[in-house]
C-alpha positions in Angstrom: -91.5 185.1 110.5 -90.3 187.9 112.8 -86.6 188.4 113.2 -85.1 190.2 116.2 -81.6 191.5 116.6 -80.2 192.6 119.9 -77.2 194.9 120.4 -75.6 197.1 123.0 -74.2 194.5 125.4 -70.8 194.8 126.9 -68.7 195.0 130.1 -69.2 197.8 132.6 -68.3 198.3 136.3 -70.8 198.1 139.1 -73.0 201.2 139.1 -72.6 201.8 135.4 -75.2 201.9 132.6 -75.9 200.2 129.3 -78.6 200.5 126.8 -79.7 197.4 124.9 -81.5 197.7 121.5 -83.8 195.2 119.8 -84.5 195.8 116.2 -87.5 193.8 114.8 -88.3 193.0 111.2 -91.8 194.3 111.7 -93.4 197.3 113.4 -93.4 196.1 116.9 -95.8 198.9 118.0 -98.5 197.4 115.7 -99.9 195.2 118.5 -96.9 193.1 119.3 -95.9 192.4 122.9 -92.1 192.9 123.3 -90.0 191.7 126.2 -86.5 191.2 127.5 -85.4 188.1 129.3 -82.0 187.2 130.6 -80.1 184.0 131.5 -77.2 184.0 133.9 -74.6 181.2 133.9 -76.0 178.1 135.5 -79.5 179.6 135.9 -82.8 179.5 134.1 -83.8 182.3 131.8 -85.9 184.9 133.6 -88.2 187.7 132.7 -86.7 191.2 132.9 -89.3 193.6 131.4 -92.1 193.6 128.8 -94.4 196.0 127.1 -97.7 195.6 125.3 -99.3 197.9 122.7 -100.7 201.0 124.3 -99.6 199.9 127.8 -97.0 200.8 130.2 -94.0 198.5 130.7 -93.8 195.9 133.4 -90.7 194.9 135.2 -89.3 192.1 137.3 -88.9 193.2 140.9 -85.1 192.7 140.7 -84.8 195.5 138.1 -87.7 197.8 138.8 -86.5 201.3 139.3 -83.1 200.6 137.6 -84.2 199.5 134.1 -86.4 201.2 131.7 -88.0 199.7 128.6 -89.0 202.1 125.8 -90.1 201.9 122.2 -88.3 203.7 119.4 -90.0 206.4 117.3 -89.7 204.3 114.2 -91.9 201.6 115.8 -89.7 198.6 115.1 -87.2 199.0 117.9 -87.3 198.6 121.7 -84.7 199.7 124.1 -83.7 198.5 127.6 -81.9 201.3 129.5 -80.1 199.7 132.4 -78.8 201.9 135.2 -77.1 201.2 138.5 -75.9 197.9 137.3 -74.9 195.2 139.7 -72.8 192.0 139.3 -76.1 190.0 139.6 -77.2 191.6 136.3 -74.5 189.7 134.5 -76.3 187.5 131.9 -77.1 187.0 128.2 -80.0 189.3 127.5 -82.6 188.2 125.0 -85.3 190.1 123.2 -88.6 188.3 122.6 -91.8 189.1 120.7 -95.3 187.9 120.4 -97.9 189.1 117.9 -100.5 188.7 120.6 -101.5 191.2 123.3 -100.4 189.1 126.3 -102.3 189.4 129.6 -100.3 190.6 132.5 -99.8 187.1 134.0 -98.3 185.9 130.7 -95.8 188.6 130.2 -93.1 186.6 132.0 -93.9 183.3 130.3 -91.2 182.2 127.9 -93.6 180.0 125.9 -95.8 182.9 125.2 -93.2 184.4 122.9 -92.6 182.6 119.5 -89.9 184.9 118.4 -86.5 185.3 120.0 -83.2 187.1 119.2 -79.8 185.5 119.5 -78.9 187.4 122.7 -76.3 189.9 123.8 -73.9 189.4 126.7 -73.9 191.9 129.6 -71.1 191.6 132.1 -70.8 193.7 135.3 -67.5 193.7 137.1 -67.1 194.3 140.9 
C-alpha cells in the first residue's frame, strides 16, 4: 500500500506563488507515475499535471506555463510549483500515484491511479 501526504497549500493573492509537496511511502521515481489533480467547489476533480518515469511532465492547458512539476532528489517526493496564481486555481489539490507507466492518454484519468493523498487546500484571493 502506497501512502501519499501532501503539504504546502495556503491562501495567497492573485499573482502569487505556492509550492505543493507530495511525499510518497515508496520511491516514486522507481517506475511510478505521479500526478496532481484538483477539485474546486461544485466541480469535478480535474487533472493538473503528471509525470512518468524517465519522461517529461505533462500539464493541463489551464496551467501550462504557470505550474511546474518536479521530482525531489530523494526519489520519493514530487513538487508542484505554482506561479502567477489566479482565483480559478482555488481548489483542493490531490497527489495521486500509479505503479504503472501510464500512457499519455491515461495520465488525466482518475481511475488509473489507485493511490491518493488526502488533499491540501489552495485558495487564491482577488
